[in-house]
N, C-alpha and C positions, 0 to 999 in steps of 0.2 A: 452567572458562572465566570470564574476567573479565566481570562485568556490573555494573549499577548498585548492587546490594546489596553485593557483595563489594568494589567500589570504595569505597563509603561506609565499610565496616568498616575497610578499610586506612587510610583517611584519619583516622578517629576514633581508632583504636589508635595510629597514628603520632603524632598530636598529643598524645594522653594520655601517651605515653612521653616525648615532649619536655618536656611540662609537669612530669612527675614528676622528670626530670633537673634542670630549672630550679629546682624547689622544694627539691630535695635539697641544693642548694648545692655539689654535687660537681663540676659542670661549668658553664661559662659558656655558656648557650644563647642565641644571638642571636635577636632577635625575628623576623627574616626566615625563620628555619628552619621556623617554623610554616606558612609558605606553600609550602614545598618539596613535601610530599605532594600537595597540590592541583595544583600546577603539573606535577608528574610524571605525574599521572593525567589531567590535562585533555585531552590528545590522544585518550585512549581514550573519554572522555565525548563529545567532539565527533564522533569516528568512529561511536560508538554511536548518536548522535542522527541522523546523516546516512545511515547504512547500515541499512535496514530489515531486512536479513537477519542482523544481528548479534545480535538478541535481547537487546540490552543493557538496555533499559528495560522491554520486555515481549516475551514470546515471540510471534512472528508466523509464520503459515503462509505459506511462500513457494514451496513445491513439494510434490509428492506423493512419498512414499518408495516408489516402485515400480520394477520392472525392465521392465515392458511399455512399448513405444514409444507412449505416449499423452501428449499435451500439451493445454493449454487456452489459449484466447484470452480476454483481458480488455481492456476499453476504459474509459478514464477520461475524466472532465470533461464528458460530455454531460448531457442530450441537446442536440445541435446542430441547429438548423434547416437548416443548410447540408449537413451530411454524414452525420448519423445515419441518415436514411432510405436513403441510398445504401449505407451499411454493412449495414443490415438487409436490403436487397434482395439483396446479394451473399451474405450468410450464408444467406438463405432458398434462393437458387438452388443453393448448394453444400451445403445440408443440414447446416449447422454451427450448434451452439448455443454461445453465448458468455456472458460475464459483463460487465455494464455497471455501473461504479461511478459513479453520477450525482451531480452537484452540485445541491443543492436549488434554488438561484436560477435554474439553467438549466432546471429542470422547469417553473417558472412561465412560461406562454405556450407550453410544449411538452408539455403533459400528454398529448396524443394520441400523442406519440412514446414516452413512458414506458409508456403502455398498450399500444402496439404491441410494445415490447420484451418485455413480460410475455406478451402474447397469442401471440407467436411462439415462446415456449418458452425465452427467455433468462432469466438470473437478474439481479436488480437488487441492487446493493450500495450502501452509504452512503459517500459521499465528502465529507461535511459539507454544510451548506447554503451557506456563504459561500465556502469555499476561499480565505479571506482571506490575503493575503501575510503578515500578522502573526498568523495563527491560532496558531502555535506559542508565541506570547507570552501567549495567553489563560490565565486560571486554569482549573482543571479543571471548575468549575461552568459557566463560560461556554462551554467546549468542549462539554460535555454538552448544554447548551441548543441550541447550534448543530447538533449531530448529531441531536438529537431533532426539530428543525424540519424537517430533511430527511426523517426518518421519517414525520412527519405528512403531508407532501405525497405520499409514496409510498402510505401507508395510504389516503388520500382517493382516490387515483387507481386503486389496484389491490386494496385490501383487505389488503395484505400489509405486514408490518413487517420491514425488512431486519435480518438478524443479522450479515452480513458487513460489515466496515468496513475501508476503505483510507485511511491518513493522507494528507493533502495533501503532495505532494512526497516522500512516503515518510519524513518526518521524525517521530521519536518523542522523547518526553521524559517526566519523571515526572508532569507534569500530565495529559498525554494518556493515559498508562498508567492513571491513576486514573479518568479519564473513561470509558475503554473498559471497565474492570472494573465501574464503577458502573452502566453502562448495558447490561452483559451482551452486548457485541459480541464477535465473533471477528475479531481483526485479521488481515488478509490482505495479503501483499506480492506479490512476483514473483521469478522466478529469471532471466528474460531481459528486460532493459530495452532496448527498441528505440531509444529516443532519437528517436522520430519527430517530436517537437515542434521539433527543431532540424535534422532531416535535410533535405538539399537534393537529393540524387541518389537516384532510385528504386532503381536497381540496387545501389547501395552499402547502402541501408537493407535491402533484401530479403536480400542476402547476409549482412549482419551478423546478422540474426535466424536465418537458416537454419544458419549456422556454429555457433551456440550451442545448437542443439537438443539436448535430453537427455530421457530418460524422466522423466515427471512434471513437466515444465516449465510454469510459468505465464508467459505472454508478455504484457508490458505494451505496450498500444497506446492510441491516443486517437481517439475518433470525432469529434473536433473538427478533424482535420487532413486537408486535401485529399490529401496524399501518401500517407496511410494508406489512404484509400479507393481511391486509384489502384492501389496495389500489392496490395491484399487478395486479389483472385482469384489472382494469381501466388504469393502467400505460401501460400495454402491448397493450391494445386497442388504447390508445392515441398515443403511439409510431408508431403504424401501420397506424393510421389515418393521421399522418404527413408524411407518405410515406417512413418510415424507415423499414428496415428488422432487425431482431434480430439474431445474430450469436453467437456461443460459443466464449468466449473471446480469447482463445489461437489460434483459427482458424482465427479470425479477425485480431489479431496481428501477425499471422504467426510465432509463437514461439512454441517450444516443451514444452508440459505440464509436461512430466515425464522424469526421467533420463533414 
């Protein structure tokens, strides 16, 4: 399968061959031909960066390789003063454990919510401190420092250091791959993207998720969205009606949640 390493090898070998032909004097090699390998592979690099399930830059766990009808809920971007408490109330009432990939800057002022997430048996993952729009343009050291800042807030609030990391927007690149490896995180994605951040109709959103259910699915939701908290009771009921069990994500994936 094509990934960052094999793509780089193809580009280097292609350019080396073109250079050898040019130096040999046997063929007239136009200067623009050196850009051809890069241009041909560029769509694969872009797709690899945008698709967290591609494993292009770094292998990411996006689902459990199981046959049992078990799925996991995960929530990004919180804690939210508006909706996280409501989400937690529903999960407690329905006896469901979930994963919360929190943004560090949102923890500040909402430490009590992070502590409640932990106290009620949910798992906390790192979703960076800043979740900055240009995060993907940072160098690997800046990325690592940002991720560590979120860790520090979590350690201070709960005594636990997250091992699970979910990239902002699900975008990966070589710098992020280096930061993840340097800080010993386990990168985690999803296999069902609800698109609840742009959804307008509750029934459409609910059906979209239920139609995609499969054994071992990791469902991406956001505890910062009203529509998500509104449909959550129906979603849990719908998942169970289809014969699925809900398990905490790290347990379903069989990975360590904390360092």
